[in-house]
DRENPAPA-110520 format. One record per atom (N, C-alpha, C): z, y, x; residue in one letter. Coordinates in steps of 0.02 Angstrom, whole numbers, padded with zeros to 5 digits, always signed. Atoms other than C-alpha are relative to their C-alpha. Example, Ala and Ser with C-alpha at 12.3 -4.5 7.8 and 13.67 -1.06 7.14 Angstrom:
BEGIN
+00000-00059+00045a;+00390-00225+00615a;+00000+00060+00045a;-00003-00059-00042s;+00357-00053+00684s;+00037+00055-00039s;
// end
This chain:
BEGIN
+00003-00054+00060m;-00005+00003-00009m;+00017+00040+00057m;-00009-00042-00033k;-00040+00165+00060k;+00050+00049-00012k;-00067-00054+00029p;+00102+00296+00102p;-00016+00037-00034p;-00029-00036+00038i;+00056+00414+00004i;+00003-00033-00081i;-00003+00024+00062r;+00028+00300-00154r;+00090-00024-00024r;-00056+00035+00037l;+00202+00225-00130l;+00044+00066+00008l;-00037-00054+00022i;+00282+00400-00114i;-00003+00032-00072i;+00020-00026+00082l;+00208+00453-00282l;+00037-00059-00042l;-00062+00049+00061i;+00294+00286-00364i;+00056+00012+00017i;-00088-00030-00003l;+00458+00343-00279l;+00024+00050-00060l;-00014-00040+00028l;+00451+00492-00343l;-00012+00000-00075l;-00009+00011+00068l;+00396+00446-00520l;+00047-00040-00018l;-00062+00041+00012s;+00525+00295-00530s;+00071+00055-00001s;-00059-00020+00014t;+00655+00421-00482t;+00014+00057-00036t;-00010-00044+00059g;+00608+00535-00614g;+00024-00015-00064g;-00006+00070+00050c;+00628+00381-00738c;+00082+00027-00021c;-00043+00026-00001i;+00806+00379-00701i;+00059+00061-00062i;-00054-00028+00045p;+00932+00442-00851p;+00034+00056+00044p;-00049-00056-00024e;+01041+00616-00808e;+00058-00055-00035e;-00046+00030+00038p;+01226+00532-00842p;+00030+00050-00048p;-00023-00013+00051a;+01292+00595-00998a;+00047+00053+00033a;-00032-00050-00021a;+01390+00750-00993a;+00082-00001-00032a;-00042+00018+00039i;+01584+00712-01024i;+00027+00059-00060i;-00038-00056+00052d;+01676+00758-01160d;+00077+00011+00011d;-00115-00008-00004y;+01869+00824-01096y;+00033-00003-00061y;-00057+00009+00060g;+01993+00801-01211g;-00008-00058-00054g;+00014+00050+00060s;+01904+00672-01289s;-00024-00066+00029s;+00022+00044-00030n;+01859+00543-01161n;+00045-00058+00053n;-00033+00064-00047d;+01957+00378-01129d;+00057+00012+00025d;-00086-00018-00021g;+02134+00445-01112g;+00043-00051-00028g;-00064+00053+00042r;+02300+00369-01156r;+00049+00033-00035r;-00090-00019+00005y;+02460+00398-01226y;+00047-00019+00028y;-00066+00008-00039v;+02625+00432-01138v;+00048+00014-00077v;-00059-00003+00041v;+02775+00419-01265v;+00042+00026+00026v;-00047-00033-00002i;+02884+00558-01246i;+00045+00021-00050i;-00026-00031+00041h;+03028+00601-01337h;-00031-00051-00085h;+00060+00044+00059n;+02946+00476-01478n;-00050+00048-00046n;+00067-00032+00002r;+02792+00587-01464r;-00036-00019+00031r;+00056+00011-00075k;+02627+00535-01405k;-00022+00059+00026k;+00029-00047-00058i;+02563+00639-01277i;-00064-00037+00020i;+00073+00034-00034y;+02375+00612-01230y;-00016+00028+00077y;+00014-00026-00095v;+02317+00618-01043v;-00075-00040+00009v;+00052+00050-00041e;+02166+00584-00962e;+00003+00023+00097e;-00014+00005-00080e;+02152+00563-00765e;-00075-00005+00031e;+00076-00005-00042y;+01988+00597-00645y;+00041-00015+00083y;-00003-00011-00072g;+01976+00569-00475g;+00059-00037+00030g;-00030+00053-00046q;+02070+00502-00334q;+00077+00060+00037q;-00017-00044-00047g;+02207+00593-00208g;+00078+00027-00026g;-00068-00043+00018m;+02366+00719-00228m;-00007-00007-00066m;+00016-00002+00067p;+02399+00710-00400p;+00001+00094-00016p;+00015-00065+00023l;+02355+00882-00493l;+00019-00014-00073l;-00003+00018+00068f;+02421+00909-00666f;-00028+00073-00031f;+00023-00065+00039l;+02325+01040-00776l;+00031+00008-00090l;-00057-00042+00068l;+02439+01124-00920l;-00032+00038-00025l;+00042-00062+00051s;+02322+01194-01061s;+00030+00057-00018s;-00017-00055+00044g;+02347+01353-01164g;+00029-00008-00051g;-00029+00011+00085g;+02424+01378-01337g;-00035+00024-00035g;+00039-00028+00042g;+02345+01396-01485g;-00051-00040-00040g;+00041+00058+00033l;+02233+01278-01622l;-00072-00012+00046l;+00067+00017-00022n;+02084+01290-01503n;+00020-00014+00071n;-00004+00002-00044r;+02164+01231-01354r;+00019-00082+00005r;-00017+00089-00006s;+02175+01061-01263s;-00021-00018+00090s;+00017+00014-00067i;+02124+00974-01106i;-00103+00053+00021i;+00066-00025-00002k;+01945+01049-01142k;+00018+00083+00047k;-00012-00078-00047d;+02019+01229-01058d;-00044-00029+00040d;+00034+00007-00087f;+01965+01143-00891f;-00049-00040+00025f;+00048+00037-00005e;+01816+01066-00937e;-00066+00029+00047e;+00048-00046-00053k;+01703+01173-00815k;+00035-00012+00094k;-00053+00004-00078c;+01854+01140-00673c;+00000-00062+00014c;-00019+00063-00030i;+01875+00966-00685i;-00054-00033+00058i;+00055+00034-00039p;+01717+00906-00616p;+00009+00017+00088p;-00006-00006-00087d;+01739+00977-00420d;+00073-00018+00008d;-00067+00021-00025l;+01937+00964-00441l;+00016-00058+00002l;+00012+00067+00000s;+01912+00782-00469s;-00023-00040+00067s;+00026+00025-00073k;+01834+00771-00307k;+00034-00007+00052k;-00039-00024-00052q;+01968+00839-00213q;+00080-00035-00021q;-00090+00040+00020y;+02140+00774-00313y;+00006-00054-00068y;-00002+00038+00049r;+02193+00648-00435r;+00026+00031-00063r;-00017-00053+00047v;+02168+00763-00583v;+00045-00035-00083v;-00032+00013+00056i;+02300+00737-00737i;+00022+00038-00046i;+00009-00057+00046a;+02252+00846-00886a;+00027-00028-00060a;-00044+00022+00049t;+02364+00828-01040t;+00001+00065-00045t;-00017-00023+00049d;+02374+00891-01207d;+00073+00022-00025d;-00081+00008+00004t;+02557+00962-01231t;+00007+00011-00075t;-00019+00012+00070p;+02647+00930-01391p;-00036+00046-00051p;+00050-00002+00024g;+02540+00970-01523g;-00072+00059-00019g;+00065-00025-00026q;+02396+01029-01437q;-00061-00052+00006q;+00054+00046+00005g;+02235+00945-01439g;+00018-00068-00026g;-00023+00069+00033r;+02277+00743-01482r;+00081-00018+00018r;-00089+00022-00018s;+02469+00755-01433s;+00004+00025-00083s;-00026-00012+00069e;+02579+00740-01570e;+00035+00068-00014e;-00050-00060+00000q;+02680+00879-01649q;+00049+00005+00001q;-00086+00006+00012t;+02852+00923-01643t;+00028+00037-00032t;-00040-00044+00048d;+02963+01003-01758d;+00001+00062+00011d;-00014-00061-00024s;+02991+01161-01647s;-00032-00004+00056s;+00035-00025-00075l;+02905+01237-01494l;+00048+00061+00037l;-00036-00037-00029s;+02994+01327-01354s;-00025-00008+00096s;+00035-00011-00061y;+02947+01352-01173y;+00054-00061+00042y;-00044+00071-00035d;+03105+01234-01109d;-00040-00054-00040d;+00011+00094+00020l;+03044+01097-01234l;-00066-00027+00012l;+00052+00015-00039l;+02872+01102-01165l;-00014-00029+00071l;-00033+00021-00066t;+02946+01104-01000t;+00028-00074+00007t;-00058+00066+00010d;+03062+00947-01041d;-00057-00041-00008d;+00057+00044-00001f;+02901+00863-01105f;-00042-00016+00064f;+00036+00005-00074m;+02790+00896-00949m;+00041-00038+00056m;-00050+00032-00049s;+02950+00858-00834s;+00007-00099-00017s;-00004+00084+00008l;+02965+00687-00907l;-00061-00050-00007l;+00082+00026-00004l;+02771+00658-00917l;-00001-00033+00065l;+00006+00018-00059i;+02791+00652-00739i;+00040-00064+00034i;-00036+00069-00019d;+02929+00539-00718d;-00037-00060-00034d;+00015+00032+00019s;+02833+00439-00824s;-00038-00048+00023s;+00052+00030-00056l;+02679+00414-00716l;+00029-00016+00049l;-00032+00015-00029r;+02798+00385-00591r;-00048+00047+00072r;+00043-00028-00058i;+02725+00520-00474i;+00073+00048+00039i;-00033-00029-00037d;+02817+00576-00338d;+00023+00052+00045d;+00032-00055-00037s;+02715+00730-00254s;-00031+00027-00057s;+00041-00008+00050a;+02630+00827-00364a;-00034+00087+00009a;+00033-00068-00007y;+02532+01004-00373y;-00018+00028-00073y;+00010-00006+00069v;+02519+01089-00552v;-00060+00073+00006v;+00034-00060+00024m;+02401+01238-00608m;+00011-00012-00074m;-00043-00019+00092g;+02447+01304-00801g;-00051+00056-00003g;+00018-00059+00038f;+02352+01412-00913f;+00023+00032-00051f;-00026-00036+00086s;+02430+01537-01039s;+00058-00041+00009s;-00081+00040+00001d;+02570+01439-01088d;+00012-00052+00026d;-00010+00039-00047g;+02543+01313-00965g;+00002+00018+00053g;-00054-00035-00043a;+02585+01422-00843a;+00051+00028-00001a;-00072-00007-00012i;+02740+01481-00884i;+00033-00079-00003i;-00059+00099-00004v;+02777+01278-00910v;-00009-00010+00070v;+00006+00011-00061g;+02712+01282-00737g;+00056+00044+00056g;-00016-00053-00010l;+02821+01424-00675l;+00082-00040-00021l;-00073+00052+00025l;+02967+01329-00763l;+00022-00073+00042l;-00008+00081-00023l;+02923+01165-00685l;+00013+00032+00076l;+00005-00009-00078a;+02921+01259-00492a;+00089-00004-00004a;-00058-00004-00024e;+03093+01304-00518e;+00043-00078-00019e;-00051+00065+00041r;+03168+01147-00614r;-00038-00084+00046r;+00023+00041-00020r;+03073+01021-00524r;-00043+00003+00065r;+00023-00009-00071a;+03043+01064-00337a;+00009-00069+00027a;-00012+00066-00038d;+03102+00867-00293d;-00077-00029-00010d;+00054+00023-00004k;+02918+00817-00348k;-00051+00059+00005k;+00054-00064-00009i;+02809+01000-00386i;+00017+00018+00074i;+00013-00035-00052k;+02761+01066-00226k;-00022+00044-00003k;+00029-00047+00031k;+02643+01196-00268k;-00003+00021-00069k;+00012-00026+00080v;+02595+01293-00434v;-00029+00061+00031v;+00025-00075+00000i;+02473+01415-00467i;-00016+00015-00091i;-00022-00005+00070a;+02509+01501-00639a;-00036+00057-00027a;+00064-00042+00028v;+02352+01575-00729v;+00024+00043-00056v;-00056-00048+00081g;+02414+01705-00868g;+00021-00007-00019g;-00070-00025+00035a;+02568+01704-00876a;+00048+00044-00011a;-00053-00045+00014n;+02709+01799-00943n;+00059-00010-00009n;-00053-00005+00014n;+02883+01827-00976n;+00020+00016-00059n;-00023-00019+00051g;+02886+01870-01154g;-00070+00054-00018g;+00033-00052+00016t;+02802+02012-01255t;-00006+00063+00036t;+00009-00080-00036r;+02850+02151-01124r;-00051-00022+00045r;+00063+00003-00043g;+02710+02071-01026g;-00077-00014-00032g;+00053-00013+00034f;+02564+02105-01155f;-00033+00052+00021f;+00023-00066-00003a;+02452+02204-01092a;-00035+00040-00076a;+00008-00043+00038l;+02424+02353-01225l;-00041+00033-00002l;+00024-00052+00007p;+02312+02456-01292p;+00031+00070+00014p;-00027-00065-00006e;+02331+02645-01222e;+00053+00025-00078e;-00031-00032+00059g;+02458+02735-01360g;+00026-00078-00044g;-00073+00062+00041v;+02542+02566-01434v;+00051-00010+00026v;-00072+00007-00018v;+02718+02540-01408v;+00007-00081+00000v;-00016+00057+00022l;+02774+02368-01396l;+00051-00005-00050l;-00029+00018+00068d;+02892+02382-01535d;-00035-00004-00058d;+00044-00012+00041s;+02746+02408-01642s;-00029-00073-00011s;+00024+00080-00014v;+02699+02218-01583v;+00028-00042-00055v;-00045+00038+00027k;+02731+02115-01726k;-00057-00067-00019k;+00023+00049-00003m;+02685+01928-01758m;-00053+00011-00046m;+00074+00011+00065p;+02514+01890-01872p;+00052-00051-00053p;-00025+00069+00053s;+02567+01789-02023s;-00045-00056-00034s;+00029+00064-00001v;+02503+01627-02050v;-00065+00003-00027v;+00063+00012+00030d;+02382+01675-02189d;-00053+00059+00068d;+00045-00030-00057n;+02300+01808-02039n;-00020-00058+00033n;+00022+00058-00050w;+02285+01658-01935w;-00040-00030-00042w;+00065+00015+00041a;+02173+01596-02090a;-00057+00031+00020a;+00065-00046-00037k;+02067+01730-02051k;-00021-00006+00057k;-00001-00020-00075w;+02066+01755-01881w;-00035-00064+00020w;+00021+00046-00032h;+02036+01575-01843h;-00036-00047-00021h;+00015+00071+00053e;+01954+01471-01970e;-00048-00064+00057e;+00039+00067-00014k;+01825+01378-01860k;+00065-00050+00057k;-00065+00026-00020d;+01987+01350-01734d;+00057-00074-00046d;-00008+00056+00034i;+02056+01268-01893i;-00036-00058-00020i;+00036+00051+00024e;+01923+01170-01932e;-00018-00067+00045e;-00014+00064-00056w;+01927+01075-01771w;+00065-00033+00007w;-00072+00024-00012y;+02110+01061-01758y;+00016-00052-00056y;+00001+00034+00043n;+02097+00977-01930n;-00049-00065+00018n;+00049+00081-00027t;+01972+00838-01853t;+00026-00045+00044t;-00035+00048-00065l;+02106+00781-01722l;+00029-00056-00007l;-00062+00020+00021t;+02206+00655-01730t;+00045-00024+00074t;-00028+00035+00083p;+02345+00586-01753p;-00007+00100-00033p;+00020-00062+00034k;+02320+00731-01882k;+00054+00043-00001k;-00052-00051+00018k;+02428+00885-01884k;+00006+00057-00041k;+00004-00049+00046d;+02487+01023-01984d;-00010+00076+00050d;+00015-00083-00026w;+02410+01204-01918w;+00049+00034-00004w;-00042-00046-00007r;+02509+01297-02016r;+00064+00004+00026r;-00058+00005-00043k;+02674+01232-01939k;-00017+00003+00069k;+00001-00012-00058m;+02585+01246-01783m;-00011+00073+00011m;-00001-00066-00007a;+02542+01418-01801a;+00066+00061-00006a;-00083-00030+00019a;+02728+01469-01876a;+00035-00018+00076a;-00033+00014-00068n;+02787+01392-01720n;-00006+00018+00064n;+00012-00034-00057l;+02680+01469-01586l;+00017+00076-00018l;-00007-00066-00002n;+02714+01634-01661n;+00078+00009+00016n;-00052-00027-00010r;+02905+01620-01643r;+00007-00011+00060r;-00019+00009-00059m;+02877+01554-01456m;-00036+00070+00036m;+00047-00066-00064w;+02759+01696-01393w;+00030+00069-00018w;-00036-00092+00021y;+02838+01851-01500y;+00078+00001+00015y;-00078+00005-00018s;+02997+01808-01409s;-00009+00057+00063s;+00006-00056-00057k;+03037+01969-01294k;+00020-00033+00079k;-00015+00007-00075e;+03094+01861-01159e;-00001-00103-00017e;+00013+00090-00038y;+03042+01651-01109y;+00053-00045+00027y;-00031+00040-00032f;+03146+01617-00993f;+00056+00069+00023f;-00030-00029-00028p;+03304+01699-00913p;-00024+00042+00086p;+00018-00031-00048v;+03264+01823-00745v;+00011-00043+00051v;-00041+00039-00057n;+03374+01718-00625n;-00073-00069+00003n;+00050+00038-00023v;+03234+01579-00636v;-00048+00002+00044v;+00050-00033-00057y;+03126+01684-00507y;+00043-00025+00062y;-00026-00018-00050d;+03257+01693-00396d;+00022-00085+00045d;-00015+00091-00010n;+03282+01480-00405n;-00059-00036+00029n;+00066+00038-00034i;+03100+01458-00362i;-00015-00011+00084i;+00018-00014-00074r;+03088+01405-00193r;-00074-00038+00034r;+00049+00037-00026i;+02920+01317-00189i;-00073+00064-00006i;+00059-00042+00008p;+02739+01404-00149p;-00012+00004-00084p;+00006-00001+00088v;+02707+01485-00313v;-00072+00065+00004v;+00054-00074+00003m;+02527+01610-00345m;+00004+00019-00063m;+00018-00021+00071i;+02502+01699-00488i;-00065+00042-00002i;+00044+00002+00007v;+02349+01723-00563v;-00026+00049-00055v;+00002-00025+00079l;+02279+01860-00695l;-00076+00036+00024l;+00057-00041+00017g;+02099+01927-00744g;+00025+00062+00004g;-00007-00104+00020d;+02083+02133-00724d;-00009+00015-00065d;-00004-00009+00072r;+02060+02115-00904r;+00043-00047-00043r;-00033+00031+00042d;+02179+02017-00953d;+00048+00003-00039d;-00056-00008+00040d;+02295+01987-01098d;+00065+00031+00037d;-00053-00011-00047i;+02441+02003-00973i;-00010+00060+00043i;+00000-00045-00042s;+02486+02163-00876s;-00016+00008+00058s;-00019+00010-00085i;+02452+02178-00689i;+00058+00024+00003i;-00056+00000-00029e;+02590+02255-00679e;+00065-00050-00007e;-00034+00060+00003h;+02683+02126-00754h;-00019-00063+00063h;+00017+00056-00051g;+02610+02000-00645g;+00037+00021+00069g;-00040-00040-00067l;+02656+02102-00495l;+00090-00024+00010l;-00083+00015+00005e;+02840+02088-00565e;+00035-00060+00011e;-00001+00058-00026m;+02831+01925-00556m;-00003-00023+00074m;-00002-00007-00101h;+02746+01925-00372h;+00052+00014+00039h;-00063-00037-00050r;+02882+02031-00313r;+00084-00049-00007r;-00080+00033+00009l;+03040+01918-00402l;-00011-00062+00023l;+00021+00078-00026i;+02952+01752-00346i;-00002+00006+00090i;-00006+00015-00059k;+02998+01741-00164k;-00041-00026+00035k;+00038+00037-00046g;+02851+01714-00051g;-00050-00027-00040g;+00088-00003+00049s;+02726+01720-00201s;-00069+00026+00029s;+00047-00039+00011e;+02553+01754-00206e;-00025+00020-00042e;-00002-00021+00080f;+02477+01865-00323f;-00086+00010+00017f;+00072+00003+00005c;+02289+01860-00358c;-00033+00043-00059c;+00056-00043+00067v;+02156+01973-00476v;-00044-00024+00008v;+00073+00029+00004l;+02008+01903-00531l;-00032+00075-00019l;+00026-00048+00031p;+01874+02041-00548p;-00051-00013-00077p;+00040-00007+00071n;+01777+02084-00715n;+00027-00074-00034n;-00026+00069+00036t;+01900+01921-00794t;+00020+00025-00029t;-00041-00031+00039t;+01987+01936-00952t;+00054-00065-00010t;-00054+00048-00005h;+02123+01794-01005h;-00029-00075+00019h;+00040+00049-00014e;+01977+01672-00994e;-00010-00041+00050e;+00029+00010-00051v;+01970+01638-00843v;-00015-00066+00025v;+00031+00088-00002f;+01933+01437-00829f;-00062-00005-00023f;+00066+00030+00026a;+01789+01465-00947a;-00045+00052+00045a;+00045-00078-00056e;+01741+01640-00849e;-00034-00002+00081e;+00001+00008-00078k;+01762+01591-00681k;+00013-00060+00054k;-00020+00055-00039p;+01770+01421-00641p;-00002-00037+00063p;+00003+00033-00064d;+01697+01385-00472d;+00054+00055+00043d;-00029-00036-00057l;+01799+01544-00403l;+00082-00017-00008l;-00087+00024+00019i;+01975+01489-00501i;+00008-00054+00050i;+00006+00073-00033n;+01932+01314-00404n;+00006-00006+00068n;-00020-00031-00059k;+01899+01404-00232k;+00066+00015+00021k;-00048-00017-00013i;+02049+01474-00251i;+00049-00058+00010i;-00058+00052+00008a;+02157+01324-00297a;-00011-00017+00042a;+00010+00044-00033i;+02083+01222-00175i;+00033+00036+00089i;-00017-00044-00051n;+02134+01355-00040n;+00064+00007-00004n;-00096-00017+00014f;+02309+01361-00105f;+00026-00051+00025f;-00040+00069-00018f;+02347+01181-00115f;+00000-00037+00071f;
// end
């Protein structure tokens, strides 16, 4: 066979190989771990040092928060992505608090028999990451907190709007503003009560303070605080947390909102890999 014909055949045969199917993160062959009699949904990817990815809070939040980041991160780490209680495919709890979420994630680490791990959390998951940094330094070695705040005082408010005027939305307003999110939430198993979840999130999010200030003093492991320059959390609040956590790093991503993982996945991955 002439070389040119062989090359053409190889090119044609290569072109016939189907592309691998896109992974539906958050619905991809995960498993449940039972914590406090609640089923917590977990997916794992890759090998190496365990890296826990903790998603944000809301009716549209789940492991899918990290769908653009997991492919590259899983080349470096054993990525363990979870739906926190009431989110995605995890079972609901009767109430919600950052202490409760931290307790669930702490027990999950023990249940998976993890001896050493990194954590990267988004929004609510970032707050849990900071609490884990204080409480579980025996196993958590480094934390990146993306979009974290400690209470409503951390909100980035429009000019002229005072904090005292910020009120939690009614559940009826949730129905108006999050129609598509509610529709998606109602398709998930196990079935959950979106109204109960919205009410629990309201009470958790609109607390003036999520944890006492001495938590910062007790953090002894490396921490990085990350915000977008157009984040829902104020840069000043992020700087305050950075100053209070001894030895921490602070990073602001340009032209980025609170949705860091959706808008700048390659950038946050590079920052994370470099930090870890």
